[in-house]
C-alpha positions as CSV (number, residue, x, y, z in Angstrom):
1,M,97.3,133.6,85.4
2,L,95.6,130.2,86.0
3,F,96.4,127.4,83.5
4,H,94.5,124.1,83.2
5,V,97.1,121.3,82.6
6,Q,96.7,117.7,81.7
7,V,99.3,115.1,82.3
8,E,99.3,111.6,80.8
9,I,101.7,109.0,82.4
10,T,102.3,105.7,80.7
11,L,104.7,102.8,81.0
12,K,107.8,103.1,78.7
13,P,107.5,100.9,75.6
14,T,110.2,98.5,77.0
15,V,108.3,97.8,80.2
16,M,105.7,95.0,80.2
17,D,102.2,96.2,80.9
18,A,100.8,93.3,82.9
19,Q,97.6,95.2,83.8
20,G,97.0,96.1,80.2
21,S,97.6,92.5,79.0
22,T,95.1,91.2,81.7
23,I,92.4,93.6,80.6
24,E,93.1,92.8,76.9
25,R,92.5,89.1,77.6
26,A,89.4,89.7,79.6
27,L,87.9,91.9,76.9
28,Q,88.6,89.3,74.3
29,K,86.9,86.6,76.5
30,L,83.9,88.9,76.7
31,G,83.7,88.8,72.9
32,H,85.7,91.9,71.9
33,D,87.9,90.0,69.5
34,G,89.3,93.1,67.8
35,V,91.0,94.5,70.9
36,R,94.8,94.7,70.8
37,N,97.7,96.4,72.6
38,V,95.8,97.6,75.7
39,H,97.9,99.9,77.8
40,I,97.0,101.3,81.2
41,G,98.2,104.7,82.5
42,K,97.4,107.7,84.7
43,F,95.6,110.9,83.6
44,I,96.0,113.8,85.9
45,T,94.4,117.2,85.6
46,M,95.4,120.3,87.6
47,E,95.3,124.0,87.6
48,I,98.6,125.8,87.9
49,E,99.2,129.5,88.7
50,A,102.0,130.7,86.4
51,N,103.1,133.7,84.4
52,C,102.8,132.0,81.0
53,A,101.8,128.7,79.4
54,G,105.5,127.7,79.1
55,C,106.0,128.3,82.8
56,A,102.9,126.2,83.6
57,R,104.2,123.4,81.4
58,S,107.7,123.5,83.0
59,A,106.2,123.4,86.5
60,A,104.1,120.3,85.6
61,E,107.1,118.6,84.1
62,D,109.1,119.3,87.3
63,M,106.2,117.7,89.3
64,C,106.2,114.6,87.1
65,R,110.0,114.2,87.5
66,E,109.8,114.8,91.3
67,L,106.7,112.9,92.3
68,L,104.0,112.0,89.7
69,A,105.9,109.6,87.4
70,N,108.5,106.9,88.1
71,P,111.3,107.9,85.6
72,I,112.7,104.4,85.5
73,I,109.6,102.8,84.1
74,E,107.2,105.6,83.1
75,Q,107.1,108.4,80.5
76,F,104.8,111.4,80.6
77,A,103.3,114.0,78.3
78,V,102.1,117.5,79.5
79,Q,99.5,119.6,77.8
80,V,98.5,123.1,78.8
81,V,94.8,123.1,77.8
82,E,93.6,126.6,78.4
83,A,94.1,129.6,80.6
84,E,91.4,131.2,82.7
85,K,90.3,134.5,81.3
86,E,91.3,137.5,83.3
87,C,88.5,139.9,84.1
88,P,89.2,143.5,83.3
89,A,89.2,145.6,86.5
């Protein structure tokens, strides 16, 4: 079964987000005074062939630990969004 998976990767709270701070200051200079706590991250979507939603989630988490995220400075969240409907034969 084919599962649509979303992965959000962000810096851990203890890591300074220099890019987010730069964007926050730039937005404030452009007149967006109410902007605070800007954080930059990565959003990855993929399709995973797996037996069940839990297996798809586990595979995506393995991918994050092995390649997609830097475990020293980043954290990740995986969401299995939907499964492709199987057509009856």
